[in-house]
C-alpha positions as a Markdown table, in Angstrom:
| # | Residue | x | y | z |
|---|---|---|---|---|
| 1 | Met | 49.6 | -58.3 | -26.6 |
| 2 | Gly | 49.7 | -60.9 | -23.9 |
| 3 | Leu | 46.3 | -63.5 | -23.4 |
| 4 | Tyr | 45.8 | -61.6 | -20.2 |
| 5 | Asp | 46.0 | -57.9 | -21.8 |
| 6 | Thr | 44.0 | -59.5 | -24.3 |
| 7 | Tyr | 41.6 | -61.2 | -21.6 |
| 8 | Leu | 41.3 | -57.6 | -20.0 |
| 9 | Ala | 40.6 | -55.5 | -23.4 |
| 10 | Val | 37.8 | -58.2 | -24.5 |
| 11 | Arg | 36.1 | -57.6 | -20.9 |
| 12 | His | 36.5 | -53.8 | -21.7 |
| 13 | Arg | 34.9 | -54.1 | -25.1 |
| 14 | Phe | 31.8 | -55.8 | -23.9 |
| 15 | His | 31.7 | -54.3 | -20.6 |
| 16 | Gly | 27.7 | -52.5 | -20.2 |
| 17 | Gly | 29.4 | -49.5 | -18.1 |
| 18 | Asp | 30.7 | -46.2 | -19.5 |
| 19 | Thr | 34.1 | -45.6 | -20.7 |
| 20 | Pro | 36.3 | -42.5 | -19.0 |
| 21 | Glu | 36.4 | -39.6 | -21.4 |
| 22 | His | 38.5 | -37.6 | -19.5 |
| 23 | Val | 41.6 | -39.5 | -17.7 |
| 24 | Ala | 43.6 | -37.9 | -14.9 |
| 25 | Ile | 46.9 | -39.8 | -14.3 |
| 26 | Val | 49.1 | -38.3 | -11.0 |
| 27 | Ile | 52.8 | -39.0 | -11.1 |
| 28 | Thr | 55.6 | -37.5 | -9.5 |
| 29 | Glu | 59.0 | -35.9 | -10.2 |
| 30 | Arg | 60.9 | -38.8 | -8.7 |
| 31 | Asp | 58.7 | -41.4 | -11.1 |
| 32 | Leu | 59.9 | -39.6 | -14.2 |
| 33 | Leu | 63.8 | -39.7 | -13.1 |
| 34 | Ala | 63.1 | -44.0 | -13.6 |
| 35 | Asp | 64.8 | -45.8 | -16.6 |
| 36 | Gly | 61.8 | -45.6 | -19.9 |
| 37 | Ala | 59.4 | -43.4 | -17.7 |
| 38 | Phe | 59.0 | -41.1 | -20.4 |
| 39 | Gly | 58.2 | -44.2 | -22.7 |
| 40 | Thr | 56.0 | -45.3 | -20.2 |
| 41 | Leu | 53.8 | -41.8 | -20.1 |
| 42 | Ser | 54.1 | -42.2 | -24.4 |
| 43 | Ala | 52.5 | -45.5 | -24.1 |
| 44 | Ala | 50.1 | -44.7 | -21.6 |
| 45 | Leu | 48.9 | -41.7 | -23.9 |
| 46 | Gly | 48.5 | -43.8 | -26.2 |
| 47 | Trp | 46.4 | -46.7 | -24.3 |
| 48 | Ala | 44.0 | -43.9 | -22.9 |
| 49 | Phe | 42.8 | -42.8 | -26.7 |
| 50 | Glu | 43.1 | -46.9 | -27.6 |
| 51 | Tyr | 40.4 | -47.3 | -25.1 |
| 52 | Gly | 37.9 | -44.7 | -25.4 |
| 53 | Ala | 39.2 | -41.4 | -23.8 |
| 54 | Asp | 39.0 | -38.2 | -25.8 |
| 55 | Arg | 41.2 | -36.0 | -23.3 |
| 56 | Val | 44.1 | -37.2 | -20.9 |
| 57 | Thr | 45.3 | -34.8 | -18.1 |
| 58 | Val | 49.1 | -35.5 | -16.7 |
| 59 | Ser | 50.2 | -34.0 | -13.0 |
| 60 | Val | 53.6 | -34.2 | -12.4 |
| 61 | Ser | 53.8 | -33.2 | -9.1 |
| 62 | Val | 57.2 | -31.4 | -7.7 |
| 63 | Leu | 59.2 | -31.1 | -4.7 |
| 64 | Asp | 62.3 | -29.3 | -6.1 |
| 65 | Ala | 60.8 | -26.5 | -8.0 |
| 66 | Ala | 64.5 | -25.7 | -9.7 |
| 67 | Val | 63.8 | -29.3 | -12.1 |
| 68 | Val | 60.5 | -27.5 | -13.2 |
| 69 | Pro | 62.1 | -26.0 | -16.6 |
| 70 | Thr | 63.8 | -29.1 | -17.7 |
| 71 | Leu | 60.9 | -31.0 | -16.6 |
| 72 | Val | 58.5 | -28.8 | -19.1 |
| 73 | Arg | 61.2 | -28.8 | -21.7 |
| 74 | Glu | 61.6 | -32.9 | -22.1 |
| 75 | Leu | 57.5 | -33.6 | -21.9 |
| 76 | Arg | 57.5 | -31.1 | -24.5 |
| 77 | Gln | 59.3 | -33.5 | -26.4 |
| 78 | Val | 57.1 | -36.6 | -25.8 |
| 79 | Asp | 56.0 | -38.6 | -28.3 |
| 80 | Ala | 52.4 | -38.2 | -27.9 |
| 81 | Pro | 49.4 | -39.4 | -30.3 |
| 82 | Arg | 47.8 | -36.2 | -30.1 |
| 83 | Arg | 48.6 | -32.2 | -29.5 |
| 84 | Leu | 49.6 | -32.0 | -26.6 |
| 85 | Val | 50.2 | -28.6 | -24.0 |
| 86 | Val | 52.6 | -28.5 | -21.2 |
| 87 | Arg | 52.4 | -25.9 | -18.5 |
| 88 | Gly | 53.9 | -25.2 | -15.6 |
| 89 | Pro | 53.8 | -22.8 | -12.6 |
| 90 | Glu | 54.9 | -19.9 | -14.2 |
| 91 | Asp | 51.9 | -19.9 | -17.2 |
| 92 | Ala | 49.6 | -19.1 | -14.5 |
| 93 | Ala | 51.8 | -16.8 | -12.2 |
| 94 | Leu | 51.0 | -19.1 | -9.5 |
| 95 | Asp | 55.0 | -19.9 | -8.3 |
| 96 | Asp | 54.7 | -17.9 | -4.6 |
| 97 | Gly | 51.4 | -16.1 | -4.7 |
| 98 | Thr | 53.1 | -12.9 | -5.5 |
| 99 | Ala | 52.2 | -11.9 | -8.7 |
| 100 | Asp | 50.9 | -8.7 | -9.5 |
| 101 | Phe | 47.2 | -9.5 | -10.4 |
| 102 | Glu | 46.7 | -5.8 | -10.4 |
| 103 | Gly | 48.4 | -4.7 | -13.3 |
| 104 | Asp | 46.7 | -4.7 | -17.0 |
| 105 | Ala | 42.8 | -6.5 | -17.9 |
| 106 | Gly | 44.7 | -6.6 | -21.1 |
| 107 | Arg | 47.1 | -9.1 | -19.9 |
| 108 | Arg | 45.0 | -10.6 | -17.4 |
| 109 | Ala | 42.1 | -11.2 | -20.8 |
| 110 | Arg | 45.3 | -12.6 | -23.0 |
| 111 | Glu | 46.4 | -15.0 | -19.7 |
| 112 | Arg | 42.8 | -16.8 | -19.8 |
| 113 | Thr | 42.5 | -16.8 | -23.7 |
| 114 | Glu | 45.5 | -18.4 | -23.2 |
| 115 | Asn | 44.4 | -21.1 | -20.7 |
| 116 | Gln | 41.6 | -21.5 | -22.8 |
| 117 | Arg | 43.5 | -22.3 | -25.8 |
| 118 | Ser | 45.6 | -24.9 | -23.6 |
| 119 | Ala | 42.5 | -26.9 | -22.3 |
| 120 | Asp | 41.3 | -27.1 | -26.0 |
| 121 | Ala | 44.4 | -29.8 | -26.5 |
| 122 | Pro | 43.5 | -33.0 | -26.4 |
| 123 | Ile | 46.5 | -33.9 | -23.7 |
| 124 | Arg | 47.4 | -31.6 | -21.1 |
| 125 | Ile | 50.4 | -32.0 | -18.6 |
| 126 | Thr | 50.7 | -29.4 | -15.5 |
| 127 | Val | 54.0 | -29.7 | -14.3 |
| 128 | Gly | 54.6 | -28.7 | -10.4 |
| 129 | Leu | 51.2 | -26.8 | -10.4 |
| 130 | Gly | 49.4 | -27.3 | -7.7 |
| 131 | Gly | 45.4 | -27.5 | -6.9 |
| 132 | Lys | 45.7 | -25.5 | -3.7 |
| 133 | Ala | 47.7 | -22.6 | -5.6 |
| 134 | Glu | 46.0 | -22.6 | -8.6 |
| 135 | Phe | 42.3 | -22.4 | -7.2 |
| 136 | Ala | 44.0 | -19.2 | -4.8 |
| 137 | Ala | 45.4 | -17.6 | -7.9 |
| 138 | Ala | 41.7 | -17.9 | -9.6 |
| 139 | Val | 40.0 | -16.5 | -6.2 |
| 140 | Arg | 42.5 | -13.8 | -6.5 |
| 141 | Glu | 41.8 | -12.9 | -9.9 |
| 142 | Leu | 38.0 | -13.0 | -9.2 |
| 143 | Ala | 38.8 | -10.3 | -6.4 |
| 144 | Thr | 40.9 | -8.2 | -9.0 |
| 145 | Asp | 38.1 | -8.4 | -11.1 |
| 146 | Val | 35.6 | -7.3 | -8.8 |
| 147 | Asp | 37.6 | -4.3 | -7.6 |
| 148 | Ala | 38.2 | -3.2 | -11.3 |
| 149 | Gly | 34.4 | -2.9 | -11.3 |
| 150 | Asp | 34.3 | -5.8 | -14.3 |
| 151 | Leu | 32.3 | -8.3 | -11.7 |
| 152 | Asp | 29.6 | -8.3 | -9.5 |
| 153 | Pro | 30.6 | -10.3 | -7.0 |
| 154 | Glu | 26.8 | -11.0 | -6.0 |
| 155 | Ser | 26.8 | -13.3 | -9.4 |
| 156 | Ile | 29.8 | -15.1 | -8.8 |
| 157 | Asp | 29.3 | -18.7 | -9.4 |
| 158 | Ala | 31.0 | -22.1 | -9.8 |
| 159 | Ala | 31.6 | -21.1 | -13.6 |
| 160 | Asp | 33.6 | -17.9 | -12.8 |
| 161 | Val | 36.4 | -19.9 | -10.9 |
| 162 | Ser | 36.2 | -23.0 | -13.4 |
| 163 | Asp | 37.0 | -20.0 | -16.3 |
| 164 | Arg | 40.2 | -19.3 | -14.4 |
| 165 | Leu | 41.7 | -22.4 | -13.9 |
| 166 | Val | 44.4 | -23.2 | -16.0 |
| 167 | Phe | 42.8 | -26.5 | -17.0 |
| 168 | Pro | 39.0 | -26.4 | -16.0 |
| 169 | Glu | 37.6 | -29.5 | -17.5 |
| 170 | Glu | 36.9 | -31.9 | -14.8 |
| 171 | Pro | 38.3 | -35.7 | -15.3 |
| 172 | Asp | 35.8 | -38.7 | -15.3 |
| 173 | Leu | 38.9 | -41.3 | -13.8 |
| 174 | Val | 42.2 | -40.1 | -11.8 |
| 175 | Ile | 44.7 | -42.9 | -11.6 |
| 176 | Lys | 47.5 | -42.6 | -9.1 |
| 177 | Thr | 50.3 | -44.9 | -9.4 |
| 178 | Gly | 52.4 | -46.0 | -6.3 |
| 179 | Ala | 50.5 | -44.5 | -3.4 |
| 180 | Glu | 47.3 | -43.6 | -2.1 |
| 181 | Arg | 47.5 | -39.9 | -2.2 |
| 182 | Leu | 46.8 | -37.0 | -4.9 |
| 183 | Ser | 49.5 | -34.8 | -4.4 |
| 184 | Asp | 47.6 | -31.8 | -4.3 |
| 185 | Phe | 45.8 | -32.5 | -7.5 |
| 186 | Ala | 43.6 | -30.0 | -9.1 |
| 187 | Ile | 41.5 | -30.2 | -6.1 |
| 188 | Trp | 38.3 | -28.0 | -7.9 |
| 189 | Gln | 38.5 | -30.1 | -10.8 |
| 190 | Ser | 38.6 | -33.6 | -9.5 |
| 191 | Val | 35.8 | -33.2 | -6.7 |
| 192 | Tyr | 33.5 | -35.9 | -8.7 |
| 193 | Ala | 36.4 | -37.9 | -10.5 |
| 194 | Glu | 35.9 | -41.5 | -9.5 |
| 195 | Leu | 40.0 | -42.2 | -7.7 |
| 196 | Tyr | 42.3 | -45.7 | -9.0 |
| 197 | Phe | 45.1 | -46.4 | -6.7 |
| 198 | Thr | 47.4 | -48.7 | -7.4 |
| 199 | Asp | 50.3 | -50.2 | -6.0 |
| 200 | Val | 52.1 | -50.7 | -9.2 |
| 201 | Asn | 55.0 | -47.9 | -9.5 |
| 202 | Trp | 55.2 | -45.6 | -12.5 |
| 203 | Arg | 58.1 | -47.4 | -14.1 |
| 204 | Asp | 56.3 | -50.6 | -14.2 |
| 205 | Phe | 52.9 | -49.7 | -15.2 |
| 206 | Arg | 51.8 | -51.8 | -18.2 |
| 207 | Lys | 48.4 | -51.7 | -20.5 |
| 208 | Arg | 47.2 | -54.5 | -18.0 |
| 209 | Asp | 47.3 | -52.1 | -15.1 |
| 210 | Tyr | 45.7 | -48.9 | -17.4 |
| 211 | Leu | 42.9 | -51.3 | -18.2 |
| 212 | Arg | 42.3 | -52.8 | -14.3 |
| 213 | Ala | 41.9 | -49.0 | -14.1 |
| 214 | Val | 39.2 | -48.6 | -16.5 |
| 215 | Leu | 37.5 | -51.8 | -15.8 |
| 216 | Asp | 37.1 | -50.6 | -12.2 |
| 217 | Phe | 35.1 | -47.5 | -13.6 |
| 218 | Gln | 33.4 | -49.1 | -15.1 |
| 219 | Asp | 32.4 | -51.3 | -12.6 |
| 220 | Arg | 31.1 | -48.1 | -10.5 |
| 221 | Gln | 28.3 | -46.3 | -10.1 |
| 222 | Arg | 29.1 | -42.9 | -10.5 |
| 223 | Arg | 26.8 | -40.5 | -7.9 |
| 224 | Phe | 28.4 | -37.0 | -8.8 |
| 225 | Gly | 28.4 | -36.1 | -5.0 |
| 226 | Arg | 24.8 | -36.9 | -4.4 |
């Protein structure tokens, strides 16, 4: 570790502010096409746990749906420091909004159980899973449960929506490299997250860049919408 990286690490260690426990990283399919991109991802996952995170979510936005299966396969092979789960649009039947949510309740219950099991993984990666589509699918499932008589519409609350999302937990810190936009990332879950944008492209993202994001988080006073 270089001298400047050591300086940032010492600042982090003795900083009085809270460290983000759940870190989200937003990248694109183009980021992953760059040489060394998967190595950067493996390193970034290690930095997150090294500096206090106990959960990491990575969102990969995709323009070409045809590349999703390839990305999912390659991401499942990433050298990760903890258990890793990769989910694509098909896992939540979110691809085009035409999936049959009217079908058998047992199937929907199994899907929800699988989502909850995936949510327990310390590292979760989504590929091509847009926040709007994920939220719309949760609403459709709520409507189906109401129609089936399994849910009272008057009792629906935020927890009912969260329970039907692929990865329901809310990140503390969202890091976006390369540009100041979130690419339709987890619109429900990230509503109270601290957002950190860096001009550094993913292929050039280093430990010092991660530490800068964490230090920026520690310097902030979180208000959670208040």
